[in-house]
N, C-alpha and C positions, 0 to 999 in steps of 0.2 A: 485807303491807298495813299501812302505818304509819297510826296515828292521831296527829295532831299537835295539841298544845295550844299556842296562840299568843296572847300578850298584845298585841292590836292597839293601837298608839299612836293618839292623837288625830290627825286629818287624813290617815290612811292609807286609801286606797281598797281595798275588799274585792274586788280583782281582780288578776290577774297581767299583763294586757295594759296597755301604757302608755297614758296619757291626758293629753295636753296638759301634759306635764312634772310632773304630780302624783305624789306618792309612792304606790306600790302595794305589794301583798304581795311582788312580785318584788324589791323593794328590801330585804326582810328574810329571805326564805326562798328558798333555791336547791335545794330538793328537787324532783326532776323529777316531773311528772304528778300533782301533788296539787291539790286544789280545795277551796274552803271549803264546809262543810256548814252553810249559813245565812250570814247577812250581818250586818254592823254598819255603820251610816251612818258617813261620814267624821268627823262631829262626835262620834261615840261611841267609847268606849275599851273595852278589856277582852278577855275570853275569846272565842276563836274556835276552832272545831274544823276541821281539814283532813284529807283522806284521799285516797288514790289509788284507793280502792274505790268504784265508782259505786253499788253496792247499799247499802253502808254509808252513803254520803253521802245517798242517797235515804231510807234508814231513819231517819237522824238528823233530817232536815228535813221528812219527809212529815207532812201535817196529822193523819193518823190515829195517828201515834206521835211526837208532839212531845215532846221532852224538856223538863222544867221548866227555866226559865231565870230566874235572879235578877239583878236590876239594882239597883245602888246609885245613887240619884238625888239630886243636890243641887238643891233647888227654891228659887225666889224666893218667899219668904213662909214662914209657919209653918202647917202643916196643923192643922185642928181635927178633932174626932171626925166631923163631918158630911162633910168632904172625904175623909177616909180611908174612910168607909163608901161614899161614891160611887165611889171608885177600886176598891174591892173588889167592887162590884156590877156587873152588866152596864151598860155605859156607851155611850150612843149617840154615835158620833163622826161621824155624817152618812152616810158611805158603808158603815159596818158597825157592829154592836153587839159590844162586847167580851164575852168570857167572864168569869165571876167569877174573881178572882185574890186573891192575898194582898198586902196593902200595910200596912206598919207603919212608924212613925217609929223611927229609930235614931240613935245618936250618930255623929258623924263618924268614919268608919273610921280608926283610927290607923295602919294598915298601907298606906294608899293613898299612892301616889307623887304628887308635885306635878305639876300639868298645865302644859304649855308650849304656848301662852301661858297664864298663870293666868286663872282666872275673875275677872271684874270684881267689885270690892267696893264696895258702897254702904253707908256707915255708918248711913244712916237706914232701910235695908231689911234685915230679918233674913232669913237663909236657914235651911233645915233639910235633913236627910237622910232619905230613905225607902229601904226595901228592898221592891221590887215583884217578885213571882214570878208568871210567866205560863207557860201551856202553849201559847200561840199566839204568833205573832210577825208581825204585819202591819207594813207600811212605816211607820216612825216612830211606832209605836203608843204606846210609853211617853211620849214627848214630847207626843203628842196627848192622851193621857189626863190628864197633869198639867196641861196648859194648859186642858183642859175643866173642871177643878175650880178654876181660878184660881191654879194654882201652876206657873208656867212652869219648865221644866227649864233649869238652868244647866250641869250636868255629868251625864253618864250613863256608868256603868261596868258592863259585864256581868261579874258576879263568879262565876257558875256556870252550867253546862249539865249537866243530869242529875247523874251522880255526880262530875263534875269541877269543881273550884273553884280560884280563885286563892289561897284560904286554904290548901288542901292542896298546891298546886303553885305556890309563890311565884315568879312570873315578873315581871320588870320589863318595861315597854313595849318591844316589839321582840324579846323573848326567847321561845323555844319549847322544848318537850320532847316526846319521843315517849312514848306510853303504850299499854298493851295495849287493843286494840279490844274484847276480851272483857269489859272492865269495864262496857261499856254494857248488857250482858245482865243484870247483877246488879240 
């Protein structure tokens, strides 16, 4: 039962079936019978776990046992203490209220690959980087959270899921490696 760590590139769909000529996981992974345990939007990049074990897939993504996920987020604007406090507190996004999370301002990660196409640059508008760690994962949640506090997301990279991170498994976009599934139990 392989557990695959995959660094999903920007604009790759988190599915294996073809869709209107778009790039999918099948364009990067030819391992039979594996499926993603969770998803990332096409606009998002970073760590994705895949497995051929349905029970493991369910355990990784089930709401009762959500693994902590850390996202590195480049936002339009500079957060102040109040916006960071709002991000960390339950935030009403209209259709649901987020659980408390960790949100801190960080320096731009020096290990991060350039994005293609690059993020637009406006000299009159500063940007900042945040590290946001969640134990839930609703559709486009991080993007919706930063927008709700007035800091639209420009770039979103999932850097870790549970014990696995791109810092300890340096994979470039489109690269993957196999790891022992038993590491999730630790």
